[in-house]
PLY file of the C-alpha trace (Angstrom):
ply
format ascii 1.0
element vertex 113
property float x
property float y
property float z
element edge 112
property int vertex1
property int vertex2
end_header
128.80 101.89 -178.53
128.81 99.88 -175.32
129.00 96.27 -176.41
128.26 93.07 -174.61
131.16 91.24 -176.21
134.26 92.25 -178.17
133.20 92.51 -181.82
136.43 90.84 -182.99
137.25 88.04 -180.56
133.91 87.71 -178.77
135.08 87.90 -175.15
132.72 89.35 -172.57
133.50 92.45 -170.47
136.04 91.61 -167.76
137.74 88.90 -169.83
141.07 89.08 -171.66
140.94 89.40 -175.42
141.98 86.40 -177.47
145.63 86.84 -178.34
145.89 88.60 -181.70
142.62 90.51 -181.35
143.21 93.85 -183.05
140.94 95.71 -180.63
143.04 94.76 -177.60
144.93 97.78 -176.33
148.63 97.59 -175.52
149.23 98.35 -171.82
152.62 99.86 -172.65
151.92 102.26 -175.54
148.11 102.48 -175.68
148.04 101.38 -179.32
146.92 98.04 -180.68
148.44 95.16 -178.73
148.91 93.12 -181.93
151.78 95.46 -182.87
153.60 94.98 -179.55
152.71 91.40 -178.61
155.11 89.05 -180.40
155.94 85.38 -180.00
159.49 86.37 -179.00
158.31 89.04 -176.52
154.68 88.42 -175.50
152.80 90.85 -173.28
152.48 89.11 -169.89
148.90 88.22 -169.00
149.04 90.25 -165.78
149.88 93.38 -167.84
147.26 92.85 -170.53
144.08 94.92 -170.51
140.71 93.21 -170.27
137.78 94.03 -172.53
135.56 96.61 -170.83
132.70 96.62 -173.29
133.98 99.91 -174.74
136.46 100.60 -177.53
139.89 101.85 -176.38
139.52 105.60 -175.71
135.71 105.53 -175.78
135.26 106.16 -172.04
137.57 109.19 -172.25
135.71 110.61 -175.27
132.39 110.22 -173.45
133.80 111.82 -170.29
135.07 114.85 -172.23
131.94 114.95 -174.41
134.01 114.55 -177.60
131.72 113.29 -180.34
131.85 113.28 -184.10
129.77 112.17 -187.06
130.45 111.24 -190.63
129.44 113.83 -193.19
129.91 114.03 -196.98
133.09 116.05 -196.22
134.44 113.50 -193.73
134.26 113.20 -189.96
133.21 116.39 -188.15
132.81 117.25 -184.46
129.24 117.26 -183.19
127.28 117.53 -179.98
126.89 114.45 -177.76
123.12 114.53 -178.32
123.43 114.42 -182.13
121.61 111.23 -183.21
124.43 110.41 -185.66
127.21 111.23 -183.20
129.70 108.68 -181.89
132.53 109.11 -179.37
135.50 110.72 -181.13
138.28 108.19 -180.57
140.68 110.03 -182.87
140.38 113.19 -180.77
141.29 111.16 -177.69
144.49 110.03 -179.42
145.29 113.58 -180.60
144.59 115.42 -177.35
145.48 112.87 -174.73
148.58 110.84 -173.92
148.85 107.23 -172.84
150.02 106.92 -169.24
151.85 103.61 -169.11
151.84 103.16 -165.33
148.13 103.94 -164.97
147.27 102.13 -168.23
144.90 104.88 -169.36
144.71 108.08 -171.38
145.37 111.36 -169.55
145.27 115.00 -170.64
148.50 116.05 -172.35
150.54 118.52 -170.41
150.88 121.96 -171.95
153.67 122.06 -174.53
153.70 118.26 -175.01
152.91 116.98 -178.52
0 1
1 2
2 3
3 4
4 5
5 6
6 7
7 8
8 9
9 10
10 11
11 12
12 13
13 14
14 15
15 16
16 17
17 18
18 19
19 20
20 21
21 22
22 23
23 24
24 25
25 26
26 27
27 28
28 29
29 30
30 31
31 32
32 33
33 34
34 35
35 36
36 37
37 38
38 39
39 40
40 41
41 42
42 43
43 44
44 45
45 46
46 47
47 48
48 49
49 50
50 51
51 52
52 53
53 54
54 55
55 56
56 57
57 58
58 59
59 60
60 61
61 62
62 63
63 64
64 65
65 66
66 67
67 68
68 69
69 70
70 71
71 72
72 73
73 74
74 75
75 76
76 77
77 78
78 79
79 80
80 81
81 82
82 83
83 84
84 85
85 86
86 87
87 88
88 89
89 90
90 91
91 92
92 93
93 94
94 95
95 96
96 97
97 98
98 99
99 100
100 101
101 102
102 103
103 104
104 105
105 106
106 107
107 108
108 109
109 110
110 111
111 112
């Protein structure tokens, strides 16, 4: 899924997303920045996350070898070498937590939901 430019706002890796791009990740909660970035309380540019060429959570899914594919019964886990497999971004969000200070996903601590 590595992309040359953001599929929504078109910026190249290393550049900031256009404000309002729904792929931009919020540096504070890890979700979509469009839900946290308001005219009354905008996310400062020096806190915003630049486009890396990968979807939010994709690098973590690749690192942990979490892949899935769409089947007639919905999305199912698969091996990384499955030709229909894609990085499982939903698993990243289920099994990892957003670390605000580091601005990245980290493994959840035992007992944390």
